[in-house]
Structure formats: C-alpha cells, structure tokens
C-alpha positions in Angstrom: -24.6 -40.5 21.9 -27.8 -42.0 23.2 -29.9 -40.1 20.7 -30.6 -42.2 17.6 -31.7 -40.8 14.3 -34.3 -43.6 13.9 -36.4 -45.5 16.4 -36.0 -49.3 16.6 -39.4 -49.7 14.9 -38.5 -47.4 12.0 -35.0 -49.0 11.7 -36.5 -52.5 11.5 -39.0 -51.3 8.9 -36.1 -50.0 6.7 -34.0 -53.1 7.2 -36.9 -55.4 6.2 -38.1 -53.4 3.2 -35.0 -51.8 1.6 -33.9 -53.8 -1.4 -30.6 -51.9 -2.0 -27.5 -51.5 0.3 -27.4 -48.5 2.6 -25.2 -47.3 5.4 -26.7 -46.3 8.8 -24.8 -43.5 10.7 -24.9 -42.7 14.4 -27.0 -45.8 15.2 -24.3 -47.6 17.3 -22.4 -44.7 18.9 -23.1 -45.9 22.5 -22.5 -49.6 21.9 -19.8 -51.0 24.1 -18.8 -53.1 21.1 -17.2 -50.1 19.5 -14.4 -50.5 22.0 -13.6 -54.0 20.6 -10.3 -53.1 18.9 -7.8 -55.9 18.7 -5.9 -54.7 21.8 -9.1 -54.9 23.9 -10.1 -58.3 22.5 -6.6 -59.6 23.1 -6.9 -58.7 26.7 -10.3 -60.3 27.0 -9.2 -63.5 25.4 -6.2 -63.8 27.7 -3.9 -65.7 25.3 -6.6 -67.9 23.7 -5.7 -69.0 20.2 -8.0 -68.6 17.2 -7.6 -69.7 13.6 -6.4 -67.3 10.9 -6.5 -67.8 7.2 -3.6 -66.5 5.2 -3.6 -65.6 1.5 -1.2 -64.0 -0.9 -1.5 -60.2 -1.6 -0.7 -60.8 -5.3 -3.7 -60.3 -7.5 -4.3 -63.1 -10.1 -7.0 -63.7 -12.7 -8.1 -66.6 -10.5 -10.2 -66.0 -7.3 -8.2 -66.9 -4.2 -10.6 -69.5 -2.8 -10.2 -70.7 0.8 -9.0 -74.1 -0.5 -5.8 -72.3 -1.8 -5.1 -70.5 1.5 -2.9 -71.6 4.5 -4.1 -71.6 8.1 -2.5 -71.0 11.5 -3.6 -71.1 15.1 -2.4 -68.0 16.9 -3.2 -65.4 19.6 -4.3 -61.9 18.9 -1.0 -60.7 20.5 0.9 -62.6 17.9 -1.3 -61.2 15.1 -0.7 -57.7 16.3 3.0 -58.2 16.6 3.1 -59.5 13.0 0.9 -56.7 11.6 2.9 -54.0 13.4 6.3 -55.3 12.1 7.6 -56.4 15.6 10.3 -59.0 15.9 9.4 -62.4 14.5 10.0 -63.9 18.0 6.8 -62.2 19.1 4.6 -63.2 16.1 4.6 -66.9 16.7 3.4 -68.9 13.7 3.0 -65.7 11.7 6.8 -65.5 11.6 6.8 -68.0 8.7 4.8 -65.5 6.5 6.2 -62.3 5.1 3.8 -59.5 6.0 4.6 -57.8 2.7 3.4 -60.8 0.8 0.6 -62.2 2.9 -2.6 -61.0 4.6 -4.3 -62.8 7.6 -8.0 -63.1 8.4 -9.8 -64.5 11.4 -13.1 -64.5 9.6 -16.6 -65.8 10.5 -15.8 -66.4 14.2 -19.0 -67.0 16.2 -18.9 -64.7 19.2 -20.8 -67.2 21.2 -18.0 -69.7 20.8 -15.0 -67.4 21.2 -16.4 -65.9 24.4 -18.3 -68.9 25.7 -16.8 -68.5 29.1 -17.6 -64.7 29.1 -21.3 -64.5 28.1 -21.6 -61.1 29.7 -19.7 -59.6 26.7 -22.6 -60.6 24.4 -24.6 -57.5 25.6 -21.9 -55.2 24.1 -23.7 -55.7 20.8 -27.1 -54.2 20.8 -29.1 -55.1 17.7 -32.2 -54.1 19.6 -31.5 -50.6 18.4 -32.3 -51.9 14.9 -35.6 -53.4 16.0 -34.5 -56.9 16.9 -34.9 -57.2 20.7 -33.0 -60.0 22.3 -30.5 -60.1 19.5 -26.9 -59.5 20.8 -23.4 -60.7 20.2 -24.6 -64.2 20.9 -26.2 -64.2 17.4 -23.3 -62.4 15.8 -19.9 -63.2 14.2 -16.6 -61.4 14.5 -14.1 -60.6 11.7 -10.4 -59.6 12.4 -8.1 -59.0 9.5 -4.9 -57.3 8.3 -4.6 -55.1 5.2 -5.7 -56.9 2.1 -7.7 -59.6 4.0 -10.6 -60.8 1.8 -12.6 -63.7 0.4 -13.8 -64.2 -3.1 -17.0 -62.5 -4.3 -20.1 -64.5 -3.1 -23.7 -64.2 -2.1 -25.3 -65.6 1.1 -28.3 -67.9 0.5 -30.0 -66.9 3.8 -31.2 -63.7 5.3 -30.0 -60.1 5.0 -26.9 -58.9 6.6 -26.1 -56.1 9.1 -22.4 -55.2 9.5 -20.9 -53.0 12.2 -17.5 -51.6 11.5 -15.5 -51.4 14.7 -11.8 -50.8 13.8 -10.2 -49.7 10.6 -12.0 -49.5 7.3 -13.3 -52.0 4.8 -14.2 -51.5 1.2 -17.3 -53.3 0.0 -18.0 -54.1 -3.6 -21.7 -55.1 -4.0 -23.6 -56.4 -7.0 -27.4 -56.7 -7.2 -29.1 -60.1 -7.5 -30.0 -59.2 -11.1 -26.3 -59.4 -12.0 -26.0 -63.1 -11.0 -25.5 -64.4 -14.5 -22.8 -61.8 -15.1 -20.8 -63.0 -12.1 -20.7 -66.7 -13.3 -21.9 -68.4 -10.1 -20.4 -71.7 -8.9 -20.8 -74.1 -6.0 -17.3 -75.5 -6.2 -15.6 -75.2 -3.8 -18.7 -76.2 -1.9 -19.9 -74.5 1.2 -23.5 -74.5 2.4 -25.2 -71.1 1.9 -22.3 -69.5 0.0 -22.5 -69.2 -3.8 -19.2 -68.0 -5.2 -18.3 -66.1 -8.3 -15.8 -67.5 -10.7 -14.7 -63.9 -11.4 -11.8 -62.3 -9.5 -13.4 -59.0 -8.9 -10.1 -57.3 -8.3 -8.7 -58.5 -11.6 -11.4 -59.9 -13.9 -10.5 -62.2 -16.7 -12.8 -60.5 -19.3 -11.8 -63.0 -22.0 -13.0 -65.9 -20.0 -15.9 -64.0 -18.4 -17.0 -61.3 -20.9 -20.5 -60.9 -19.4 -18.9 -59.4 -16.3 -18.7 -56.1 -18.2 -22.5 -55.9 -17.8 -22.4 -56.0 -14.0 -22.9 -52.9 -11.9 -20.8 -52.5 -8.8 -22.0 -50.5 -5.8 -18.9 -49.6 -3.8 -18.7 -48.1 -0.3 -15.9 -47.7 2.2 -17.3 -48.5 5.7 -15.8 -46.6 8.6 -15.9 -47.3 12.4 -19.3 -46.7 13.9 -21.2 -47.2 10.7 -23.6 -50.1 10.0 -24.0 -51.5 6.5 -27.2 -53.2 5.3 -26.5 -55.9 2.7 -30.0 -56.9 1.3 -30.8 -60.5 0.5 -28.8 -62.2 -2.3 -26.6 -59.2 -3.0 -23.2 -60.3 -4.1 -20.3 -58.9 -2.1 -16.5 -58.8 -2.2 -14.8 -57.1 0.8 -11.3 -56.0 1.4 -9.6 -54.6 4.5 -7.8 -51.4 3.5 -6.3 -50.5 6.9 -3.5 -52.4 8.8 -6.0 -53.9 11.2 -9.8 -54.2 10.9 -12.5 -55.5 13.1 -16.1 -56.0 12.1 -19.2 -57.6 13.7 -22.2 -58.8 11.7 -25.5 -60.6 12.2 -27.7 -62.3 9.6 -31.4 -61.4 9.9 -33.7 -64.2 8.9 -36.3 -63.6 6.2 -39.5 -65.2 4.9 -37.7 -66.6 1.8 -35.2 -68.5 3.9 -37.3 -71.7 4.1 -37.4 -72.1 0.3 -33.7 -71.3 0.2 -33.0 -74.0 2.7 -34.7 -76.5 0.4 -32.5 -75.4 -2.5 -29.4 -75.7 -0.3 -30.4 -79.2 0.8 -30.7 -80.3 -2.9 -27.4 -78.7 -3.7 -25.6 -80.4 -0.8 -27.1 -83.8 -1.8 -25.9 -83.5 -5.4 -22.5 -82.1 -4.7 -21.6 -84.6 -2.0 -22.9 -87.6 -4.0 -21.1 -86.8 -7.2 -17.8 -85.5 -5.8 -17.6 -88.4 -3.2 -17.8 -90.8 -6.2 -14.6 -89.5 -7.6 -11.2 -90.9 -6.8 -10.0 -89.1 -3.7 -6.4 -89.3 -5.0 -7.3 -86.8 -7.8 -6.4 -84.0 -5.4 -9.4 -81.9 -6.3 -10.0 -79.6 -3.3 -13.8 -79.3 -3.9 -15.0 -79.0 -0.3 -14.4 -75.6 1.4 -12.3 -76.1 4.6 -15.1 -74.6 6.7 -17.4 -77.5 5.8 -15.0 -79.9 7.6 -16.2 -83.0 5.8 -18.6 -84.4 3.3 -21.8 -85.7 4.8 -23.4 -89.1 3.8 -26.2 -89.5 1.4 -28.5 -90.6 4.2 -27.8 -87.5 6.3 -28.3 -85.3 3.3 -31.6 -86.9 2.5 -32.8 -86.3 6.1 -31.7 -82.7 5.7 -33.7 -82.3 2.5 -36.8 -83.9 4.1 -36.6 -81.6 7.1 -36.1 -78.5 4.9 -39.2 -79.5 2.8 -41.3 -80.2 5.9 -40.3 -76.8 7.4 -41.2 -75.1 4.2 -44.6 -76.7 3.9 -45.3 -76.1 7.6 -44.5 -72.4 7.1 -46.9 -72.3 4.1 -49.6 -73.9 6.2 -49.0 -71.3 8.9 -49.2 -68.6 6.4 -52.6 -69.8 4.9 -54.2 -70.4 8.3 -52.8 -67.0 9.6 -54.3 -65.2 6.7 -57.7 -66.9 7.2 -57.7 -66.0 10.9 -56.6 -62.4 10.2 -59.4 -61.8 7.7 -61.9 -62.4 10.4 -60.1 -60.9 13.4 -59.2 -57.4 12.2 -56.1 -55.6 11.0 -54.2 -55.7 14.3 -54.3 -59.5 14.5 -53.4 -59.8 10.8 -50.3 -57.7 11.4 -49.2 -59.8 14.4 -49.7 -63.1 12.6 -47.6 -61.9 9.6 -44.9 -60.7 11.9 -44.7 -63.9 13.8 -44.5 -65.9 10.6 -41.5 -63.8 9.6 -39.7 -64.6 12.8 -40.1 -68.3 12.1 -37.7 -67.9 9.2 -34.7 -68.8 11.3 -31.6 -70.8 10.4 -32.3 -74.5 11.1 -35.4 -73.5 13.0 -37.2 -76.2 14.9 -40.7 -75.6 16.2 -39.5 -75.0 19.8 -36.9 -72.4 18.7 -39.5 -70.8 16.4 -41.8 -70.2 19.4 -39.0 -68.4 21.3 -38.1 -66.2 18.3 -41.7 -65.2 17.9 -41.5 -63.4 21.2 -38.9 -61.0 19.7 -41.4 -59.7 17.0 -43.1 -56.6 18.3 -43.3 -54.5 15.2 -45.9 -54.4 12.5 -44.9 -55.2 8.9 -44.4 -52.0 6.9 -47.2 -50.8 4.6 -46.7 -50.6 0.9 -46.9 -46.8 0.9 -44.4 -46.5 3.7 -41.8 -48.5 1.7 -41.7 -45.6 -0.8 -40.7 -43.2 1.9 -37.2 -44.5 2.9 -35.7 -41.5 4.9 -32.4 -41.3 3.1 -30.2 -38.4 4.4 -27.1 -37.9 6.5 -28.0 -40.8 8.8 -29.1 -43.3 6.1 -26.9 -43.2 3.0 -27.6 -45.1 -0.2 -24.8 -47.1 -1.6 -25.1 -46.0 -5.2 -24.2 -47.8 -8.4 -21.2 -46.7 -10.4 -20.3 -47.0 -14.0 -18.5 -50.2 -14.7 -14.9 -49.8 -16.1 -12.2 -52.2 -16.7 -9.1 -50.3 -15.7 -10.4 -47.4 -13.5 -13.0 -47.9 -10.9 -14.6 -45.1 -8.8 -15.3 -46.1 -5.2 -17.9 -44.4 -3.1 -16.7 -43.6 0.4 -19.0 -42.7 3.3 -17.3 -40.4 5.9 -17.7 -41.5 9.5 -19.7 -38.4 10.4 -22.4 -39.3 7.8 -21.4 -36.4 5.6 -21.3 -36.1 1.8 -20.3 -39.0 -0.4 -16.8 -38.8 -1.8 -15.6 -40.1 -5.1 -12.3 -42.0 -5.1 -10.7 -42.9 -8.4 -8.4 -45.9 -8.4 -6.6 -47.9 -11.1 -7.7 -51.2 -9.6 -9.7 -52.5 -6.6 -6.7 -53.5 -4.6 -6.8 -56.7 -2.6 -9.7 -58.4 -1.2 -13.5 -60.9 2.6 -17.2 -64.5 4.0 -18.5 -66.9 6.4 -17.1 -69.8 8.3 -17.2 -72.6 11.0 -13.9 -74.5 11.4 -10.8 -74.4 9.2 -8.0 -76.8 8.4 -4.5 -75.9 9.6 -1.5 -75.9 7.4 1.9 -76.0 9.1 4.0 -75.4 6.0 5.4 -71.9 5.9 4.5 -69.9 2.8 3.0 -73.0 1.2 -0.5 -72.5 -0.1 -2.8 -75.5 -0.8 -3.5 -76.9 -4.2 -4.3 -74.0 -6.6 -7.3 -74.5 -8.9 -8.1 -72.7 -12.1 -10.9 -70.3 -12.8 -13.5 -73.1 -13.0 -12.5 -74.2 -9.5 -11.3 -77.5 -11.0 -7.9 -79.1 -11.5 -6.1 -78.5 -14.8 -7.5 -81.0 -17.3 -7.5 -81.5 -21.0 -8.9 -78.8 -23.1 -11.3 -81.2 -24.8 -12.4 -83.4 -21.8 -15.3 -82.5 -19.5 -14.6 -82.9 -15.8 -16.9 -83.7 -13.0 -16.8 -80.0 -12.0 -17.9 -79.0 -15.5 -21.0 -81.2 -15.0 -21.6 -79.9 -11.4 -21.3 -76.2 -12.5 -24.3 -76.8 -14.7 -26.2 -79.2 -12.5 -26.1 -77.1 -9.4 -26.4 -73.7 -11.1 -28.8 -71.7 -8.9 -31.3 -71.5 -11.8 -31.4 -75.2 -12.1 -31.6 -75.8 -8.4 -34.5 -73.4 -8.1 -36.4 -75.3 -10.7 -35.7 -78.7 -9.1 -36.9 -77.3 -5.7 -40.1 -76.0 -7.2 -40.8 -79.4 -8.8 -40.1 -81.2 -5.5 -42.4 -78.9 -3.6 -45.1 -79.4 -6.1 -44.8 -83.1 -5.8 -45.2 -82.8 -2.0 -48.4 -80.8 -2.4 -50.1 -83.3 -4.6 
C-alpha cells in the first residue's frame, strides 16, 4: 500500500499541467482518511451537530438551487438512522422528511472547523503524496451525503480541485471551459467564486436552452480510494449514487487566481449594489445561503482594491523574478517561478504568501514533459461522450484502476458545491421560495427584471472585460 505509482514530484507535475479531468488510482491507499466512513466520523464528533441541506429527489426543468432547499442541524447518528430506514425517533430533525422524497447533504464543511478541537486528525489527509507538502485535512473540506445529494452544475472561479472518494460512489458530470456559453452561466443566486448554470443537467430544458445540445459531457463514477483531478474552470455537476457517500477535497491555488479574484470583487460589488437597491419585500432569494449576508458598498470597494493590489504585486514579482532568473541561471529561474505560483493563494496576504512559498520544492514542468502525461491503469482520462438528449453513456472507473466501462442510462438520475454557513429551516417538508430557470421570481413576460439586467451585466465575459479595463487603468 505504501508503493505509489507516481512520485510526489511527478504527481504535482501532472496536476499543474493537465488540462482535462483524470482519475488517480492507488495514490491514497495508505491514507488514514480512507477510514473516514460516517460511522467513524460519528464516533469522532461525539454527538456534535452539523448542518445538512435537504432537497427534493424529483427532477424538474429548473435547477434546484440552494435557495430552494431546506436546512436542519443534526448529528451524524441521526443522519445514519434516517438514511438506513431506522425508526423516526432515532433520526431527530430528519424525521420530518420522507427519505423516499428527499436527499440530505452536509456539503462544503471545512475540516479545520468541524474538528477544531481534534487537530491531530488533520494528518489523516496526506496531499503531500500529490506534491503539496504541508497540505493536509486542515486545508480540505468534507462532504457527506445520501443517495441523490447534489448541487446545480457550476464552475469554481479559483484553483483546480483534487477530490478523494472515501465512502460510496459519486457520479461526476464535467464540461470543459469552452462549453461555458452552452451552459448559460448566471450569478444569481450569488455566491462568491461559484458560477452556476441555468440548465438542469439532469433534465435540460432544450427549448429554453437550445445551445446545451452543443455541450460535451465527460462523465465518470468515482469509487472509494480514487482521486479525481478537476482542472481549472471545468463545470461540474455531481450526484451521490449510493445510500451514503463521503468525499474530501482540496483546491490547489494557481497563477490565474489573482486575476480571477479581481473579477470576483467586481461581480460582488455590482450584484450587492444592484440587488440591495431592490425592495426587500419582493421575496427574491438572490443571495445563496452560504454567503450569510450582503456586504456594504464600502467593504466591497476595499475588497476590489485589495484584489487589484495583489494582482499588480504578483505581476511585479513576476517581472522582477524573470529579470533575476535571466542572469542567475536556470535553477534560480525555476525556483522563482515556483515561488510565484505558491503566492496564488485564496485571500493571500504577504505574510501568508511567504509561508506558502516554503511548500514549493518542485520545478515547473517543461513544455516537452507536458506532452508525456503517463496515462494508464493508475492515471485514467475522463473521456468525452457523445451528447444525447434521452440516453447518456456514463464512463465508470473501477476501483482497481482497470478498464473503463460504459453504462447506458435513460437519464442522469439525481444530482453536488461549496459552502460556509447555511440558514436553517424548521418547517418540515417546506422548501424555500422556488425561482424559475432565470433564477428570478415569476414576472411578466414583457417586463425586464433586475435579474435580467444582472444576468447580462455580470456575465463572465463582461466581467473579464471590465477587469482588464480596470487593470489597464491602474498601470497607466
């Protein structure tokens, strides 16, 4: 179990260079975290409650955004009792929800917060095997779900994603960045760093979103012990397909994150300013529950200025680093480039950047090396499939890293994201206000809503242009 198919150096090279999803096999076989099934985690948490999001298993044409879900605080013992069909007296707040109609998801839980009083457990997660020394469970998040647990299709603005499957299986539906226009991106409901699709991938409304036919899904079933690489800006829609699933992930910061942070700051400023100007009695649930509250214009402006300053500082470091490297030899050039990459950290201040630089011991991959990705039984490509409306072939990766299997299904099934803190609903089987495919309340067919304006104003293409114009202004 201690023998890995790839060295940490080689694994990091693959992670930082591969621009398509792939599954690593036999890279985490000796990680203590593979024992983190729900029973074990329940014993470790000793009755501590965590928040679960509950959604309906019915598949509609409208994505089931988090603003239309219910929330409960419960223990893992109560979750297990509910998912195993035990008497309702043992399932606590879950007893209000019919298991045949609902799924539950404790998603995007920071391991550092859940186990803050048990920091020794952080070392059960060993991302050092992937070339990131010092990265453990402390920099990771935990996902616990029942069959059907999901979130709408979305992409993450920052980093690339490494996902370890611990218990049960999850099916991932991935779409390349080039398919963005076919997925009809939206920022309502708003959540920083998450760009949602208006399309319900499980049941697409092709009359409303005809361009979705042009998208290309890469589908893979992830089994326990396997690690999925989700490259930067790949769309993903994930569904739990077993009664209980547990996953652990970590986002790896990239060079492009500084510019993405500027774009996110612009988006936040515009969305909060415009939506906060509306009458709050309109009942438009525009802010994702994980965002907790809208921030003020002053705070958003500070955020934007910090993001721009960090971007420009990174650019200066890059220029000065290249100048030094040109006169100091190839070895120093490699180290400078590597250190600059480690500065691309979420909300990175200069002090934390210095600490993260110490993690970076590996040279950047050479161009010719990028053409030699060692695909095989231990690194399996997640291949594209032909797009069909009624029958979709899903590619499954067996847990032993064997041959890829084709699964034909009549529809995707049910449905996975990222979070901080969620609102709690105490009403049994009562979902929050349901929005239409445009994430907006039902309005007149002829009238344009604030959300219609925002959909255009904060479209990723528009925000990218605004960010470039702002950065050019700062350079003058």
